[in-house]
N, C-alpha and C positions, 0 to 999 in steps of 0.2 A: 391773044391773051385769054386764058380760060376764065370762066365765071363760076364762082362757087355755088353749089347747090346745097340748100339748107333742107335737110330731111324732115319729114313729119315725125311726130312722137306718138306711137301707139303701143300701149302695154309696156311702156318703159323702153321700147326699142326704136332705133332710127329706121324709118321706112322711106324708101324711094320708089318711084315708078318709072316706066319708060318715057312718058311724056312729062314735059316741064313747062312752067309758066315763068316768063321773064318779069323781073321787078326793076322798075325804072326810077332813077333819081329825078324828081321833077324840077330840080334846080339846074340840071344839065341836059336832061333828056337821054342820059346814058344808062345802059343796063348795068346794074350793080350786083345782081344775084338772080338765082332761080329757085323755084320751089316745085315739088312734085304736083302733078295733076292727079288727084286721087281717083282710084277706081272703085267700083261698087264693092269689090272684095275687101279693099282696105277700109272702106266705110263700115262694112259688116264686122271686120276685125276690131275696129274701134268700139263699136257697140258692145260686142262680147267682152272686150277688155274693161270697159267702163262698168258693165254689169258686175263683173267679178271684183273690180276695184272698189265698187260701192260696198260690197259685202265685207271686204277687208277693212276699209276705212271707217265704216259706220260701227263696226264691232269694237273699234279702239275706244278707249276712254277719252273724254274731252281733254284731260290733262296730257295724255300721250299725243293727241293731235296738236295741241297748242305748242308743245316743244318743237315739233317738226315744222309747223307753220312759221314760228318765229325764227327758226334756223334758216328756213327758206328766204324769209325777208332779209335776214342778215347776209346771206349768200348773194342775193340780188344786189344789195348795197356794195358788197365787195367787188362786184363785176359791173358797177354802174357806168364807169367811164367808157368801156367798150360798147355796152348796150346803147348808151345815149348817142355815141358816135354813129352807130348803125341806124338808130332811129332817125337821126338828122339826115342821113344819106337817103333813106327811103321815103321820107316825108317832106324834106326840104325845110323842116322847122329850124328856126334860129335856136341858139343854145339854151336860152332861158325857157322857151316853150317846151323844148325837148326834156329839159330837167324836170319841169312841172309834170309833164306826161309820165315820165318814169317814176317820179316821186309818188304819184297817186297810186301806183301799183303797190308799192311797199306800205304806203299809208293804209290802203284798204285791207291788206293782209293783217296788219297789226290791229286795226280798228275792229274788224269783224270777230277776230278771235277773242278780244276783250269783251265785245258787245254780247257775244254768246253767253258769257258768264253772268250777264245782267238780265237776261230774259227771264220773265216770270213764268211759273207753272202754277196758276192759282187754284186754291181750294174753293169749291162751290158749296154754298150753304145748302143743307138738307133740312127741310121744314119739319120732318118727323124724327130727326136725330138717329135714324137707323143706318145711314150710309156715310162713308167718307167719299166725297166726290172731288176729283181734281182733273186738271187738264195736263196731258202729257205731250211734250214736244219731241218728235223724233225725226231723223233725217228723211227727206222726201224720196230720194233715189238718184237716178242718173239725170243730169241736166245737159241739154245740147244748146250751145250758144253760138249765134251768128253775129259777128262783130263788124263795126264800121271802121273805115280807114283813117278818120280824122284825128283821133287820139288813141292809137293802137294799144298802148300799155295801160292807160287809164281805163279803157274798155275791158281789158283783160282783168284788171283789178276789180272793177265793178262786178264781175262774174265770179272769178276765182275766190275773191274774199269771202263771200257768203257760202259758196260751194264748199270750200275746205273747212270753214269754221263750223258749218252745220253737220258735217259728216257725209255729205253727198260726194259724188264723183262727176266728172265733166268731160264732154267732148267739145272742144272749142274750135271754131272755124274762123280764123281771122280773115280780114279782107285780103285777097290776093294782090291788091295794090300795095299794101304795106304789111307783109307778113313776117319780115325777117327778124326784127327785134322781139316780136311775140314768140316766135319759135325758140329763140335763144333763152327766153325766160322759162319756157316749158322744159328745156333740157336741164335747167338748174333745179327744177322741182324734184327730178329724180335724184340729182346729186345731193339734195338736201335731205333725202330720206322719205319723200312722199312715196307710198307704195305704188308699184306698177299698176297701171289701169285707172288710177284715181284722176290723173291729169293726162288727157290725150289731146293732141293738137294736130288737126288735119288741114290740108289746103286743097281747094277745088274751085274752078271757075265754071263748072258744068252744073247747072241747076238740076238737071235730071238725075245726075249722080247723087247730089245732095239730098234728094228726096228719100234715099235709102235711110238716112238718119231720121227724117221726119215721119215716115210711114211705119217705122218700127214700133213695136209695143214695148220696147225696153226703156226708152226715156220716160221719165215722170214729168219733166218740165222741158219746155222749149222757150228759150229766151233770146232776145235780139236787140241790137242797136242798129238802126238803119232807117230807110225810107218807109213811108206808109204803104206804098205799093208793094215793096218787098215784104213788109209785115203781113199784109193780107195774103200774099202768095204762100208764105211760110205757114201761117196759121191754117189756111185752107188745106194744105198738103198734110199737116200734122193731125188733122181731125179723123184719122183712120182709127184712132183709139183715144180714150179720155186722157188728156194731159193738162198740166197747169201751164199757163202762159204768163210771161213778164216781158213786155216789149216796149221799148222807147223808140218812137217813130218820128215822123217829120214835124217840123215846127214852122211857125210864122209869127214870131214874137212881136207884139206891139210895144211901143214906147209911148206913154202919154205924158206930155209936158204941159202942166198947168201954168197960167200966167203968173202965179205967185211963187213959182219955183226959183231957185238959184240957177239962172240960165247958163252961165258959164260952167258951173259944176255939172249940170245936167248934160250939156253938150260934151264936155270932156269925158264923162263916164260912159256916155252912149257911144262915142267914137272909139274909145279904148276897147270896149267889148266888141263893137262891130268889126273892127279890123284885127282883133286877136285871131291868130291862126288863119290869117288871110280871109276872115269871114266864114271859114269852114267849121262852124260850131252850131250844134243843134239849137242852142239857146241864144244865138246871135240876134240882135235887134234887126227886124226885117221890115217893119213899118213904123215910122216915127211920126206921131201926131203931135203937132205943136200949135198952141193957140195963136191966132192971128196977131194978137197984140205984142207977142214976143218972137214971132216967126223969123223976122229978118235978123234979129239979134242972135237967135239960136243958130241960124244958118251960118252967120259970120264966125261965131265961136267954134262951130263944128269944123269949118274950113281951116281955121287957124290950128286947131288940134290935129287935123288930118295931115297937115304939113309936117308934123313931127313923127308920123308913123313910120315904122320899119317893119316890113312884112316879108314872109317867105313866099313861095310860089303857090299858085293854084295847083291842085294835085295832078291834073292831066290837061293836055291841050284841048281835049273835047270839053272838059268842064269849063275851061277858060272861055272857049267859044260860046258856050251856053250863056255864061254870065255877060259877056260882051253883047250878045244878042238881046238880052233883056234891056241893057242900056240903050242900044240902038233903037229898039222898039219904043221905049219910053220917050226918047227924044223926038221920034217921029210923031208921037201923039201929043207933044207939047211940053214935056219935061225939059228942064235946063240943067246942064252939067255945071256944077259949082266948082268941082275939081276932079282931076283924073279922067276916067272914061276910056282909056286906051290900054292895049297890051304894051308891055315893056319890051323894047327891041333887044335882041341878043338870045343867047341860049337859055333853055328852061322855059317855064310856063308862068312867068311873072305878069302881074297886072297892076296898074296904078290904083291906089286907094281912091274910091269914087264916091262923090256925094251928088245926089240929084235933088233939085227943088222943083216946086210947082208940079208935084206928082199927084195924080188922082188915084182913088181906090180902084178904078176900073182898069188901070194899067197892069199888065202881067207882072211887072216888077213888084207890085204891091200885093198881089194875091198868090204868087207862087213862092216857094222857098228858094231864096237866091243861092245860098251856100257859096258865097263869094264876097269880095270886098266892095260892095255897093250899099250905100245907105240912102234910101228914099225918104224924103222929108215932106210930109203932107200937112197942109194948113187946115185947122178947124176953127169954127166960130162959136159964139154963144148960142147960135141957133142949132148947132149940132149936138148930138148925144155922144160924147167922147167914149163912153163905155160901150155903146152899141157899135161904134167904129172899131174899137179894139176887139170886140167879139165877132165881128163880121168875117169869119174864117172857119174852115172846117177843122183847123188845128187848135190845140190848146196846151202847149208845152210850157212856155214861160212868158212872162209879161213884166214890164218895168213902168214905174210911175214916179214922176218928180213933182213935188209940191211942198209948200211950207204949211199947208193946212192939214191938221190931223183928220178933220172930217173928210176932205177929199181923198186922203191916203187910205183911210179905213174903208170908205165906201168903194173905192176902186178895187182894193184888195178883196173885198167881199163879192163884188159883182162881176169882175172880169173872170171869164171861164177859162182857167188855166191851172196847170199843175203846180205852178209857183208864181208868186207875184212879189217882186222886190220893190220896196218903196225907198227912193232916194239913193240907193246904191245897189248895183248887182252884187249878189253874194251867193257862193256855192261852197259847200264843204261836205266831207264824207259823212258827218253826223246828221246832215239835213236831207230829208227825203227828196228824191228827184224822179219825176215821172209826169206823164201827160194825161189830159182829158180829151174827149172827143176822138178825132182821128190821129191823135198824137200818142196813142198807146194805152196800155193797162199795166198795172203793177208799178213797182218802185225800184230804183237803184239807190245805193247809199242808205244809211240809217238802219235802225233796228227793223223798220218796216220792210226793207229788202230782205234782211236775214230771215224774217218770219216766213217769207214766201218759200224758202227752201226747207221748211220744217212742217211736218204734219201737225195737226191739232186734234189729239185723241182724248175723248172723255173717258175717264176710268171711274167706276163706282164699286166700292168695296163694302159689302155688308158687315156691319159691326155689331148689330143687335137684332136678333130674330123676333 
């Protein structure tokens, strides 16, 4: 039985190469498609196409671009059923998760094209009254985006939304673990009328070949969603010329549960987020600090909630073995398994939702990003500084606090060093800025703050009185 090859999109054309990369369904372990292994020549073609595409797209009026972008979003919706089916096959996502993943792509396209119209270009006071000064926003240029596999289409939306709305062009490299649905959405950009070269999508597993994109002086921005190690490598290779960076990297999100919190509510919400997408979420709770007076109650509530969880698979067997290794090492050091802790027998890379208690901050499971279905619960006392515990990490992407005290909530929100802090309920939306501090990255996805990163900020002064 032959396996379909999904070509790259470069300058509006389908491009294949002699070498291919297999794409595997993690629910079955079976190959479901192939994508080309890009060459240096095809990378260079993508750069030249994006450069020309930027000139075409940025010269169009915002109104002209808006019509095309909204047509693109509508066309994606018309093809949603087959794209979601493909997304489920390459990721193992259940239906509702895949629908959310797809929906964020069209949501981003529509949000950013409307948000562009709301951006201000302020006039600046002139103390002598001789000049009219104002700030002019213009498209930045070509953006190169390296994307993660966990939410393929959401990640495409996070990048293509502001790229297209701002008048930039893009070369997008989806993860070769989950590239199929992303490529399908790129083909539809051309069908919707996006000019050739504005959206280019390439596939490559060779880091040396990808350096062609990074070392070129054509890109004005390099953006990424991925690990901190990957971000450091990409930023280092891109510094052959001056570029803008917007990178969302690793996380190690703390949860702080105060004794005055609604414990069942806190446990339910923490478990729901932890096991969403099988724990493969950058903002997933990674270290749960619970006050000793409510610790046992929280653990019991979390166990009961976890019994209701339905998850897809871990993305690869290698990733599953890493997560199982974290559990094994923690147990060897004194942690106890509350539930789960094992691989699920049968085909695919499934694992039981796992909760660990009596975890210490010195265990690897507490200081490394898990990226899998394991919730470590750590006890703290009145003698501990819970904010210091939350901040005891090189990462700072997301944090969660549960308390009925306004003082506790506001103090934690102020003092936890993280790009976002959610008090009493995790919440994410396209209009809310998303990004990290410390080693979790720079720049923002979502919101007007993301859009602004794809626009220059030019000061103009016009003499009106000599």
